[in-house]
N, C-alpha and C positions, 0 to 999 in steps of 0.2 A: 778311909777316905769316902767310900761309897756310903757308909752309914752317916757320916757328917753331911755329905751332899744331900742325902735323902731327908735328913732332919731339917736342913735349911729350906729345901723345897716344900716340906710340910709347913714350916713356919711362914713361908711366902704365900702359901695357899690361904692363910688367915690374914695376910697383909696386902701386898701389892696385887696379887692375883685373885683376891676375894671380890665378890660381886659388889660390895659396898664402896670399894675404893674409888672407882671412876666417878661415882655420884658425889662423893666428898670433894674430889678434885674439881669437878665441874661446878658443884654447888657453891664453893667458895668463890670461884671466878664469876659465877652468875650473880652472887650476892653483891660483890664489890662493883661489878659492872652497873647494876641498878643503883646501888647505894651512892656511888660517886658520879652517876649520870653519864655513863658510857664514855669514860675518858679515852678509850682506845680510838674512838671516832673524833671526839672533840679536840683532843690534844695531838692528833696524829701529825698535822701540818706543823704545829709549833715544835714538835720533837725534831723535825728535820732542821729547823732554824737553830735549835739549841746545839745540835751536833755539828753544825757548820761553824760554830764559835761566835755567832753573832751577838750573843748575850754574855760572853765571858767577861769576868771581872779580874783585873790585875790583883795579884796578891792572894788569890784564893788558894787554900791549902789542898794538896793532893799530889799524886805521883804521875798521873796520866791525863791526857786530854779526854774530852767526851768521846771522840772518835776512837781513840786507842782503847778506852775502857769497853766500848761497844765491840770493837774488833776482838779483844781478848775474850769477852763473854761469848761472842759468836763462834770463835774458834773452839770453845768448849762444847757448844751445842751442835754446830754444823760438823757432823762426823759420820760414823757408819750408819747411824739411824736414818740419815737422809738418803743413803744409798741402799743399804740392806734392810733397814727398818721399815721403810715404805713398802718395799717388795714383800716383806714378811706380812705386813698388815693386809695387803691385797690378797696374798696367797691364802691367808687365814679367813678373812672376812669379805673378800670380793671388793668390787668398786665402792660399796657403801662405807668401807673402813676409811677411805680417804675423806669422805664427808665429815666423819666424826673426828678425824685429825684436824680438819679446818675449825670445827666448833671448839675443840680443845685449844687451838692456837688463838682463836678470837677472844675467848674468855681468858686465856692465859696471858694475853697482852695486858689485861687489867691486873691480874694476879702479880705479874712481874713488876708492874708499875708500883704496886703497894709494897712488895717485899724489898725492892731496891730502894725506894724512898726511905723506908724505916731503917734499913741496914746502913744506908749512907748517913742518916741522921745521928745514929749512935756509934759510929766508927770511932776509933782511937788512934793516936799516934804511938808507934812502938818505940822500943829502945834505940833502934837504928834510924829513927826519923821517918820511916815509911808509914803509910796508913794501913790499918787493919780493920776490916768490917765484915758484916755478914749477920745472918739471923742470930748467931750465938751471942752477939754483943747487945742486940736489943732485948733478947731473952734475959740476959744477965743484968744489964744496966737499967733497963726500963721496967721489965716485968718482975725483976728479983726472983727469977726462976733459974738459978744457976744449974740445978740438976738437969733441967731440960736443955740448957745450953751445952752442957757436957755431953749429953746423949747425941745432940746434933753434931757437935764437933768431932766426936769419935766416929760417928757414921760417915761424916765427910771424909775423914782420913781413909776409912775402909773403901768408900766409894771412889776415892782418887786412884786407888789401885784397881778396884773391880770394875769401874766404869771408864775412867779416863786413861788408864795405863795399860794393863796386861792384855785385855781383849783387843785393844786398838792395835798394838804391835803384832799380836797374833794374827789378826785379820790382814794386816799389811804383809807380813811374812808369807802367809799362805797365798795371797794374791800375787806377790812378786814371784813366788816359785812356780805357780801354775801358769802365769802369763809370760814370764821371761826366763824361767829356769834358774833363778838366783837362789842360792842356799839360804834357808831361814836364818841360820846363825850369822851369816855375813850381813844380811839385811838388818838384823837386830843389833849387831856390833856397830855398824856405821851410824845407824839412827840413834843408838844410845849415846854415842860420842857427841852427835849434834844436839841431842836433847840436853846433855850435861852442859854444853857450851851456852845454851840459851837460858836454862833455868837458874844456873849459878849466878847469873847477872841480876836476878830478882825481877820485880814487876816492870821496871823501866826497860830492860832488855826484852822481856817477854812481850810487852806492849809494842815495842819497836818492830819486832819480828812479825807478830800477828797482824799489825796494821798494814803490813805489806803482803803477807801471805793470804789473808782472808779475801781481799778484793781479787787477787789473781786466781785463786782456786774457784771462786764464785763465777768469774768470767768464763773460765775454761768449761765449767760444768754447764752453765747456761747455754753457751754456744753449742756444745755437744748435744744437749737436750733438744734444742730447737732444730738441729739437723735431723733428728728422728721425728719430732712432732710435725714439721712441715712435709717430710717425706710421706707421712701417714695422715695427712691433713683430713682426708675424707672420713677417718675414724674418730676424729676428735669430738664431733658433735654427738655421736652415739655414746662415746665414752663418758662425756660430761653428763649426758642424760641418765646413764646408768648410775652414776655417783649419786644423783639426787633422787631418782625414782626408787632406788634400792635402800635408801637411807633408813626408812622406817618399816621396811618389810623384810629386809635381808636380801641377799643376792641369790638368784636362781642358778641351778646347775647349767653349765655350758662347757662344751668340749670335755676336757679331763677334769675340770673343776666341778665338784659335787655339791656345791651350794653352801651357803652359810645363813644361819638365822639372824634376826635383828640383834638379839642379845649377844651373839658371838661377834658380829661385825662392830657393834657398839663398844664392847669391852676391849677388843683388839685395837680398834681405832683410837680410843682414848689412851690406852696404855702406850701405844706407839707414839702418840702425840706427845705425851709426857716425856718419853725417852728421847724424842727428837728435840723439843724446845725447852724442856726442864722447868717450865713455868710452875711455880709452887714448890719446887724442890729445894730452893734456897741456895743453889750453887752460884748462879750468875751474880747475885747481889754482892758476893765476895769480890768479884772483879770490878763491878761498878763502884764499890766503896772507895776505890783508889782514885777516882776521877777528881780533878780540880774543880770544885764548885762550892759556893757558899750556901746555895739553896739545894737541899736534898731532893726536892721535888723536880728540879731541872734534870737531874740524873735519872730519876724515876721515869721521866718522860722519854728520855733517850732509850730506856730499856723497853718501851712499848714497841719499838721497831724490831726488836730481837725476834720474838715469835713470828712476826710478820715476814721478815726476811727468811728465817730458818724454815718455817713450816708452810706458810701460805705461798711463798715464792718457790723455794728450792724443793720442798717435798712435793708440791703440786707438779712441778716440772718432771720429777721422777715418776710420779703417779701417772701422768699423761703419757710419758714415754712407754711405760709398761702396758697401760691399757690400750693405747692406740696401735702398738706393735702387735698385740694379740698373743704375745708369748706367755702371758700369765695363765691362760687356760689350755695351753698346748703341752703335750708330753714330749720330753726330751731325754735322750740317752744320757745316763749319768751313773756314777757309782753310788749305790744306796748307803745311806748312813743308818747304822743300827737304831739310833734314837728315833728315826722317822719311819721305821719299818716294822710291820706287824702282820701276822697271819690270822685270818678270821675263818671261822667254820662256814662251809658252803661255797658254792660256785656262783660268783657274781659277775655280771656283764654291765659295764656302765653305759652301754648303748641302749639298754632296756629301761624304760621308765620306772617299772616296779623296783628293779634292783637299785636304781639311782635313789629312789625314795628311801629304801632300807639303809643304804650307805649314808645318805644325808642325815638320817635320824641317829645313826651310830656316831658319826664324826662330830655332830653338834650336841650329842648327849641329851637328846630330847626324850620325853616320857614314853614315846611309842617305839623306842629302840628295842629290837629283837635280835640283833647281831651279837654273836658270842666269839670270844677268842678261841683259836684253834689249838688243840693239843693232840699231837700224833706224829706221824712221820712224813717225810717228803722224799720220794725216790727220784734220783737224778742220774741221767745218762748223758755222757759227753757234754756235761755242763747244763743241760736243759731238764727242767722238771717234767716227769711223765706221770706222776700220780695226781689224783684230784680229790675233791672233798674239802678243799680250802681255797682261799683267795689271798694273794699277797698284796697288801697295801703299802705304798711308800709315798711319803709327802702328801698324805690325805688324798690319794688317787689310786686307782686300780693299776698295778704294775703290769707292763706288757713286755714281751720278748725278753724274759728274765733268763739270766745265765749265772751259774754258780762257778766261781773260779777259786782255785787253790794255788798256793805258792806264787801268787802274783799273776800267773798267766795260763796255767794248765786247767782245762775243763775238769770239773769234779765228777767222779763216778761213785755212786753208793747211796746210802740212806742217811738222811739228816733228821735229827730229832728236834721237834718244836714243842715248847711248853708254855702255856698261857700266852700264845701268840709270838713268843720270842725264839729265834734260832739259837740253839745251845752251843753249836760249834763256833769257836771264836776265830779260827784261821781261814774262814771262808769269806771271799769277797763276792758281793752280789751286784750284778750290773743289769740294767734294764732301762725301760722307758717309763717315765712318770713325770708328774709336775716337779718343778724345782722352785726354790724360794731364796730369799735373802739376796746377797750380792750377786751370786751366779745368775739369778733371774734378771736383775737389772743389767748385767753384762750382756746377756742374750738380747735384751730389748734394744740396747745401743747398737747392735749389729744389724738392726732392721731400719737403717736410715741411709742418708746420702753417702755416708762413709763406708757402708758395707761392713764386712768382717773387721776392718780396721777400727770401727767404732767401739769394739769391745775393749780396746786398750785405754779408752777414756776412763773406764771404771777403775782399773788398778792404779792409774796415775792419780785420779781424783781421790781414791781411797787412801793412797799414800799421803796426800796433802791434807785431806780432811782429818784422818785419824791421827797423824803426827801433830797437827795443830791442836787437836783435842787433848792429847797427852801433855802438851805444853801448858794449856789453860788449867787443866786439872791439877798439875803440879803446884800451881799457885793457890788453888782452893785448899789443897791439903796442907800447904805451907802455912797459910793463915790460920787454919784450924789448929795446927801444932803450936803456933805462937799463942793462941788462946789457951791451950791446954797446959803447956809447960814453959812457955816463954821463948825468947830468941835462941836460947842454947839448943833447942831441939830442931832448929831449921836445917842445919847442915847434915846431921845424921839422917833426917827424913829425906833430903834431896839425894843423898848417896843411895839410900835404900830404894828410892823411887826409880833411879836410873838402873840400879842392879835388877830390880824386878822387871823393868822394861826389857832389858836384854834377855833375861831368862825366859820370859813369856814368849819370845819370838820362836822358840823351838820346843816349849813345854806345854803340857795340857793345862788350860786355864779354866776348866769347867767349874772347879770348886770356888775359885775366886769370883767367877762370873755369877754363880749362884749366890754367893755371899753378898754380892753387890745388889741383888734383887731386894734382899732384906734391908740392907743399909740405905738404899734409896728411899724406901718407905719411912725408915727411922729418921731421915732428913725431912721428908715431905710432911708427914703428919704433925710433928712439933712446929714446923714453920707455919703450916696452915692454921694451927691453933693459936700461935702467937699473933699473926696478923689479924685474926678475928678479934682477939682480945684488945687489940690496939686500933680497932676500926674508927672510933670517935676521934682519936688523936690523928689518924691519917686524914680524916675529913677536914679537921681544923688546920692541919699542916698545909693541905692543898689550898684552902681558903686564904691562909696567910701569905702563901706564895703569890697568889694573884693580886692581893692588895699591895704587896711589896713591888711586884712587877709593874703594876699600873703607875705607882709613884715614881719609879725609875724612868718609865717612858715619859711621864709628864715633865720630869726634870730635864730630860734630854731635849724635849720640845722647847723649853724655856731658854736653853743655852743659845 
C-alpha cells in the first residue's frame, strides 16, 4: 500500500502539484474572461433573475429547477474545503493565499459558465427518462473524442469516492468523536443509511434534499462566522491589508508562522481554490445538466454564482475568522501527526531573526537553503527530550514543550532513533505546542468570538452538513459517469458500492483513496480544459445566439 501511495504521490507531483498546473487553470479562466468580455461581471445580475425562475419556459426538458441544480452543485463544492481547506491554505501560504483563492474564484466564474453551458447543450436523455450531461458528452458528441470522454468519466468515478465520499465521512467521524465522543462506526452507520435513502431516489430526491440543506447550512455558517468577525472587528482591517500587501511578495514570518514565498502562497492558494469551487474540474456541469432549460446559456449563467457563493463568500468568511482571531500564527498544544513532524540538524530558535531566515528557506525550498535532516539519537527522560544537536519541527513550526508518551499515557524513558528526520519507533505518541492546520485551526478560530468555547461546536456541526451534502452530490456525479460508461445497468451496483465505501471509510484509513483522488481530479480537469478551449468559437456563438433569442422573447412580451 505504501508503494502504491508513493507512486501516486510521484504521479501527482507531475500533475496537480506541478508548477505548471495553476498557470493552466488560471490561464484558461483568464482567456475566456477576456474572450467573452468578462461574463462574470456582465451577466452576474441576470444570473440571479434566471435562478428566480423569471425567464422559465413551460415544457422545458429537465429534472430540476435552476435553483435545485445550483443547490446540488453547491452541495458538492461547499464542503471540507471551505472549512479545512481555507485553513490549510493560510497555514501554508499565509494571508496571501486567500488573495489567490479569490483570483481563482473570479476567473473560475467564467470557466464554470463555459463548461456548464457546453455540458448542458450536449446532454442526453437516458433510458429511464432522466437527463445525463457533463464534459464526457460534449467530448464524445461534439469533439468525437470518445477516448478523452472515457478518461474523464473513469476519473469522475474515482473522484466520487476519493473526493466526495470516503474523505468526507472520515472527516465527519473524526470530528464527531473528538467533539461529542460518538464512535466513528456509529456515525458512519447512521449517515450511510441516510445517504442510501437519498441517493436511491435519484436526482429529483437529491435536488429536493440539497435545496433545503444548502441554504440552512450556509445560514448557520455565516452567522457563526460573523460572531467571530465582529468580536475581532479591530483586526479585520489589518487582516485584509495583509491579504493584499502579501499577494505578490509572500507572507513574512509572524509568531510561530515562519513565512511563505510568493510562489508557495500562489501555488497553495490556487490549488485550494480549485479544491473549493471545482471550477474547470468538470464536476458541477453534471449537476447543472439536469436543469429544466431550453437555452444552455441560461444554466451557464446560473453557474456563475457558484464560485462566488462558495469561495468569494464562504471561504472569505472562513479566512477572515482565522486571520482576525490570530490563531493561525499561534502555537497550540496538540498531538503531533507523523506526516507533519521531522527532525532537522542543529539548534534553531524561531525568536531569532537569523534562525527564522534559515527555517524559512528550508520550508519554502529556496535556493539558499542550508538546513539538513537529522540522523542520530534523541535521549528522553520522563517524557522530555534532554539531548541536543537537533530541532523538532511540526506543522511547519518549531515545536515547544515536547513530550514523548508510550502506551497512551506513560512518559517514555530511553533513547529514540531518528533517520533522515523521521522517528523510527512507531508506538510513541508525541505531544507539544506547534502551529495547527485544517479543520482544527478553523475550530480554534471559532472559539475566539462572542460564543467563546461553545463556538468550536459550529465546526463539527457545519462539517457534518457540508461533508454529508458533498457526498450526496458526488454520488450523482459518479452515477452519471457510470451511465455514460456502461449504461443504466451499472447505476444500482455503483450506488451500493458508494454507500458501502462511505460506511467503511468512517473508521478506516483513507490515505490511499485520498491520494488517488489527487491524480483523478487532474485527469478530470486537464481534459475538460482542453475540451472547452477547442470549443471556444462555438461557446462565443452560443452566447450570441442566446441574447438574440432573449431580446426577441422580450420584444414579444412587450407587444402582448
